[in-house]
C-alpha positions in Angstrom: 12.9 4.3 -5.1 11.5 1.9 -2.4 13.4 1.1 0.8 13.6 -2.6 1.5 12.8 -2.4 5.2 10.0 0.3 5.0 6.5 -0.9 5.9 4.9 1.8 3.7 7.2 1.1 0.7 6.0 -2.6 1.0 2.4 -1.5 0.9 3.0 0.9 -2.0 4.5 -1.9 -4.1 1.8 -4.4 -3.1 4.3 -6.4 -1.0 2.3 -6.1 2.2 -1.3 -6.3 3.1 -3.3 -3.1 3.7 -6.9 -2.0 3.4 -6.3 -0.1 0.2 -8.7 2.7 -0.6 -7.2 3.8 -3.9 -4.1 4.9 -5.7 -2.7 7.4 -8.2 0.5 7.4 -10.2 2.1 9.2 -7.3 0.5 7.8 -4.2 -1.3 4.9 -2.5 -4.2 5.4 -0.1 -5.1 2.9 2.7 -6.9 2.8 6.0 -4.8 3.5 9.1 -4.8 0.2 11.1 -4.9 2.3 14.3 -7.4 5.0 13.4 -8.3 8.2 15.3 -11.8 7.6 13.9 -13.1 4.9 11.6 -12.3 5.7 8.0 -9.0 7.4 8.9 -6.8 7.1 5.7 -3.1 7.4 5.1 -1.7 8.7 1.8 1.9 7.7 1.1 4.0 8.5 -1.9 5.1 5.5 -3.9 8.7 6.5 -3.7 10.4 6.4 -0.3 10.8 9.8 1.3 10.8 10.5 5.0 9.6 14.1 5.2 7.8 16.7 3.3 11.2 18.4 2.8 12.4 15.3 1.0 9.5 15.1 -1.4 10.5 16.2 -4.9 8.8 19.4 -6.0 7.1 17.6 -8.9 5.3 15.3 -6.4 4.0 17.9 -4.1 0.9 18.8 -6.2 0.0 15.2 -7.0 0.3 14.2 -3.3 -2.0 17.0 -2.2 -4.4 16.5 -5.1 -4.7 13.0 -3.8 -5.3 14.2 -0.3 -8.0 16.5 -1.6 -9.6 13.7 -3.4 -9.5 11.4 -0.3 -11.0 14.1 1.9 -13.9 14.6 -0.6 -14.4 10.8 -0.8 -14.5 10.4 3.0 -17.1 13.1 3.3 -19.3 11.7 0.6 -18.9 8.0 1.6 -19.2 8.4 5.4 -21.4 11.4 5.7 -19.0 13.1 8.0 -19.1 16.8 8.6 -15.5 17.3 7.4 -12.0 16.0 7.7 -8.8 16.8 9.5 -5.8 16.6 7.2 -2.4 16.4 8.9 1.2 15.3 8.4 4.1 14.7 10.9 7.7 15.2 10.0 10.0 12.9 12.0 8.5 13.6 15.4 5.5 11.4 16.0 6.0 9.6 12.7 5.4 5.9 13.6 6.8 4.9 10.2 9.6 7.0 8.8 8.0 7.4 5.4 6.0 10.6 4.5 2.3 10.1 5.0 -0.7 12.4 5.0 -3.5 11.6 7.5 -7.1 12.2 6.4 -9.3 11.8 9.4 -13.2 11.9 9.1 -14.6 14.5 11.6 -18.1 15.1 13.0 -19.1 17.9 15.3 -18.6 16.9 18.9 -16.4 13.9 18.0 -14.0 14.7 20.9 -10.9 15.5 18.9 -9.2 18.4 20.6 -5.9 20.0 19.6 -3.3 17.5 18.9 -4.5 14.8 21.3 -5.4 11.9 19.0 -7.4 9.2 20.8 -7.3 6.0 18.9 -10.2 3.6 18.2 -10.2 0.0 16.9 -12.4 -1.5 14.2 -14.9 -3.9 15.8 -13.9 -6.5 13.2 -12.2 -7.1 9.9 -15.6 -6.9 8.3 -16.2 -3.4 9.7 -12.8 -2.3 8.4 -13.6 -3.7 5.0 -16.9 -1.9 5.0 -15.2 1.4 5.6 -12.5 0.7 3.0 -15.1 -0.2 0.4 -17.2 2.9 1.0 -14.3 5.3 0.7 -12.8 3.4 -2.2 -16.0 3.6 -4.2 -16.2 7.3 -3.6 -12.5 7.7 -4.5 -12.9 5.9 -7.8 -16.0 7.9 -8.6 -14.2 11.2 -8.2 
């Protein structure tokens, strides 16, 4: 069930704008508006849960199947060397709704440990270009 004051619930039910990459029955995928690297995606369950422990068992496999699909789509669409897939539970969660990060990686990109420098998209057009590339690869999968 959605939570009325949750930003990610609003995105999941199409009640808030987001650069949507794709969706499944269980999850919605969109670009992080404050990405570690361009193409950084968030995967959120459609239902409101705050942590992995709160996620019903029957949604664990669909959520991670979606994460696998997004990681593969990012690699194909962006030509990156790989991805970093991560999740915070309460600590460092900017929105208290479970979300999986899929961050495109390249050798020598500067990401070390758990220090996540953030970048900005140069423009709305650049963000849309990233969204469209990953969305096309996600749909093709």
